[in-house]
C-alpha positions as CSV (number, residue, x, y, z in Angstrom):
1,M,-5.3,56.4,-24.5
2,W,-4.2,60.1,-25.1
3,G,-2.4,61.4,-28.1
4,G,1.3,62.0,-27.6
5,E,0.7,66.0,-28.1
6,N,-1.2,65.7,-24.7
7,I,1.6,64.2,-22.6
8,I,4.2,66.3,-21.0
9,E,7.1,66.1,-18.7
10,F,6.8,67.0,-15.0
11,F,9.1,69.9,-15.2
12,D,7.1,71.3,-18.0
13,V,4.5,71.9,-15.3
14,L,6.7,72.7,-12.1
15,R,8.5,75.9,-13.5
16,E,10.7,78.5,-12.1
17,R,9.0,79.7,-8.7
18,G,6.0,77.7,-9.6
19,S,3.6,76.0,-7.1
20,I,1.3,72.9,-7.7
21,L,-1.5,71.4,-5.8
22,V,-1.7,67.6,-6.3
23,E,-5.0,66.3,-5.3
24,Y,-5.9,62.8,-4.7
25,T,-8.8,60.7,-3.0
26,S,-8.4,58.1,-0.4
27,E,-8.5,55.2,-3.2
28,S,-5.3,56.8,-4.8
29,V,-1.6,55.8,-4.3
30,P,0.2,59.1,-3.7
31,G,3.4,57.5,-2.5
32,V,4.0,56.0,-6.0
33,V,3.6,59.4,-7.4
34,L,5.7,61.2,-4.9
35,F,8.7,58.9,-5.1
36,K,8.5,58.6,-9.0
37,L,8.9,62.3,-8.9
38,L,11.7,62.4,-6.5
39,N,13.6,59.6,-8.5
40,Y,13.2,61.5,-11.7
41,T,14.3,64.7,-10.1
42,F,17.6,63.2,-8.8
43,S,18.3,61.3,-12.0
44,Q,17.9,64.7,-13.8
45,Y,19.4,67.4,-11.5
46,G,21.5,65.3,-9.1
47,K,23.0,67.4,-6.1
48,N,22.0,70.5,-8.0
49,V,18.6,70.5,-6.6
50,G,17.5,70.7,-3.0
51,V,14.5,69.0,-1.7
52,I,12.7,69.6,1.5
53,I,9.9,67.5,2.6
54,T,7.4,68.7,5.3
55,D,6.0,65.5,6.8
56,F,2.8,65.7,8.7
57,L,1.9,63.0,11.2
58,D,4.0,60.1,9.6
59,T,2.5,60.6,6.1
60,L,6.0,60.0,4.6
61,A,6.1,56.5,6.3
62,I,2.9,55.6,4.5
63,Y,4.0,57.2,1.1
64,R,7.3,55.1,1.5
65,Y,5.4,51.8,2.2
66,Q,3.2,52.5,-0.8
67,A,6.1,53.2,-3.1
68,E,8.2,50.0,-1.9
69,F,5.2,47.8,-2.1
70,T,5.0,48.4,-5.8
71,G,8.6,48.3,-6.6
72,V,9.3,52.2,-6.8
73,P,12.9,52.8,-5.2
74,T,12.9,55.0,-2.2
75,F,16.5,54.9,-0.7
76,E,18.1,57.4,-2.7
77,P,15.2,60.1,-2.6
78,L,15.2,59.8,1.2
79,K,18.8,59.8,1.4
80,H,19.1,63.1,-0.4
81,S,16.0,65.0,0.8
82,L,15.9,66.9,3.9
83,V,12.8,66.1,6.1
84,I,10.9,68.5,8.7
85,K,8.7,66.2,10.7
86,V,5.6,67.6,12.1
87,G,4.3,65.2,14.8
88,G,4.3,61.5,14.2
89,K,6.6,59.0,15.8
90,I,8.1,56.9,12.8
91,P,11.5,58.0,11.9
92,T,11.5,58.3,8.0
93,G,14.3,59.8,5.8
94,N,16.8,62.5,6.7
95,V,15.0,64.2,9.5
96,V,16.7,67.7,10.2
97,T,13.8,69.1,12.5
98,K,11.1,67.9,14.7
99,I,8.0,69.9,15.4
100,P,5.3,69.2,18.0
101,I,1.7,69.3,17.1
102,S,0.5,72.6,18.5
103,G,-1.9,75.5,17.6
104,Y,-1.3,77.2,14.1
105,S,0.5,80.4,15.5
106,V,3.1,78.2,17.3
107,Y,3.3,75.8,14.3
108,K,3.9,78.6,11.9
109,T,6.6,80.1,14.0
110,L,8.4,76.7,14.4
111,H,8.0,75.8,10.9
112,E,9.4,79.1,9.6
113,N,12.4,78.7,11.9
114,A,13.0,75.2,10.6
115,L,12.9,76.2,7.0
116,S,15.2,79.2,7.7
117,R,17.9,76.8,9.2
118,V,18.0,74.4,6.1
119,D,21.1,74.8,4.0
120,T,20.1,75.0,0.4
121,A,23.0,77.1,-0.8
122,N,24.8,76.4,-4.0
123,K,21.5,74.7,-5.4
124,A,20.0,75.7,-9.0
125,F,16.6,75.4,-7.3
126,V,14.8,74.0,-4.3
127,I,11.7,71.7,-4.3
128,N,9.4,72.3,-1.2
129,I,7.1,69.4,-0.6
130,Q,4.2,69.3,1.8
131,I,2.6,65.9,2.6
132,G,-0.2,65.0,5.0
133,L,-1.3,68.7,5.0
134,E,-4.8,67.5,5.5
135,N,-3.9,65.9,8.8
136,I,-3.0,69.2,10.3
137,M,-5.8,70.9,8.7
138,N,-8.2,68.8,10.8
139,L,-6.7,69.8,13.9
140,F,-7.2,73.5,13.4
141,D,-10.3,75.6,14.1
142,K,-11.9,78.0,11.5
143,R,-9.8,81.0,12.5
144,E,-6.6,79.1,12.3
145,L,-7.4,77.6,8.8
146,I,-8.2,81.0,7.4
147,E,-4.8,82.3,8.8
148,Q,-3.1,79.2,7.3
149,L,-4.7,79.6,3.9
150,H,-3.7,83.3,3.9
151,D,-0.2,82.5,4.8
152,I,0.0,80.0,2.0
153,G,-1.3,82.6,-0.5
154,E,1.1,85.4,0.8
155,Y,4.1,83.0,0.6
156,I,3.3,81.7,-3.1
157,V,2.9,85.1,-4.4
158,T,5.8,86.9,-2.7
159,K,8.7,84.4,-2.8
160,Q,11.6,85.6,-4.7
161,S,14.0,82.7,-4.8
162,D,13.5,79.7,-7.2
163,V,11.6,77.5,-4.7
164,R,9.1,75.2,-6.5
165,D,6.3,74.1,-4.2
166,I,4.3,70.8,-4.4
167,L,1.4,70.4,-2.0
168,F,-0.2,66.8,-1.7
169,L,-3.7,67.0,-0.4
170,N,-6.2,64.2,0.2
171,V,-9.5,65.8,-0.8
172,D,-11.6,63.3,1.2
173,A,-10.0,64.0,4.4
174,I,-10.8,67.7,4.3
175,R,-14.4,67.4,3.8
176,K,-15.4,68.0,7.4
177,V,-13.0,70.8,8.4
178,P,-14.5,73.8,9.6
179,I,-14.3,75.9,6.4
180,D,-14.4,74.7,2.8
181,V,-10.5,74.9,2.1
182,L,-10.4,73.3,-1.3
183,P,-12.1,76.0,-3.4
184,M,-9.8,78.5,-1.6
185,L,-6.6,76.6,-2.2
186,N,-7.8,76.3,-5.9
187,V,-7.7,80.0,-6.1
188,I,-4.3,80.5,-4.3
189,V,-2.3,77.8,-6.2
190,P,-1.7,78.4,-9.8
191,I,-1.7,74.8,-11.0
192,I,-3.7,71.9,-9.8
193,A,-3.3,68.4,-10.7
194,R,-5.2,65.2,-10.1
195,I,-3.9,61.6,-9.5
196,E,-5.6,59.7,-12.2
197,K,-3.6,56.6,-11.9
198,P,-0.3,55.7,-9.9
199,N,1.5,56.8,-13.1
200,V,-0.7,59.7,-14.4
201,L,-1.2,63.3,-13.2
202,K,-3.9,65.4,-15.1
203,I,-3.7,69.1,-14.9
204,T,-7.1,70.4,-14.1
205,K,-6.4,74.0,-13.7
206,S,-3.5,76.1,-14.8
207,I,-2.9,79.9,-15.1
208,L,-0.8,79.0,-18.1
209,P,-3.0,78.0,-21.0
210,D,-0.5,75.6,-22.6
211,L,-0.9,73.3,-19.6
212,E,-4.7,73.0,-19.2
213,N,-5.8,69.4,-19.3
214,K,-2.5,68.0,-20.1
215,M,-1.4,64.6,-18.7
216,V,1.9,64.0,-16.9
217,N,2.8,60.4,-17.7
218,L,5.2,59.5,-14.8
219,E,6.3,56.2,-16.5
220,V,8.0,58.4,-19.2
221,T,10.0,60.2,-16.6
222,T,11.4,57.5,-14.4
């Protein structure tokens, strides 16, 4: 087991205006991680934090199933989070907008419009979560993927308000997309974490030296 000095809290990682890419494989259980993080967030900050989840192609339903199957509560996080649903058919959580599957330029406009209509006033900060990103990446061609990656980078480096981004990505599911998106995302996103176990994240890259190779033990924070 790791020494105590190597274990940190999740919000030591997700700092003001920060962004984190959570990588996982097809053998992982990201739903447990997501709902542990959400339960901890609302227990610590209550209504002072706003949470927006962009759910690509029913990924949130899968995550919820994983969490509930292992006994992790999902009712309160889903009640207090706002969901932008991109494609899919399963109603999950507090869906405020539905976006049909489309080419990237259309998707981008619709998603930006949906985000602009979400009321996050009077919140100390906002957590912006994207899950199932690999699903939509598999639908885009090379040019659309490059444009999408550029826009992710532009957003991360220019955002002014305290929005803290978490992108979940199944690295197995993007191996056959038209371009190698993972190295490009690893350059763009300042902090990369990997799901080691259902209760553990490992920081594999950080522009902040004090976070490099740290472990986030989610059992400590639930």
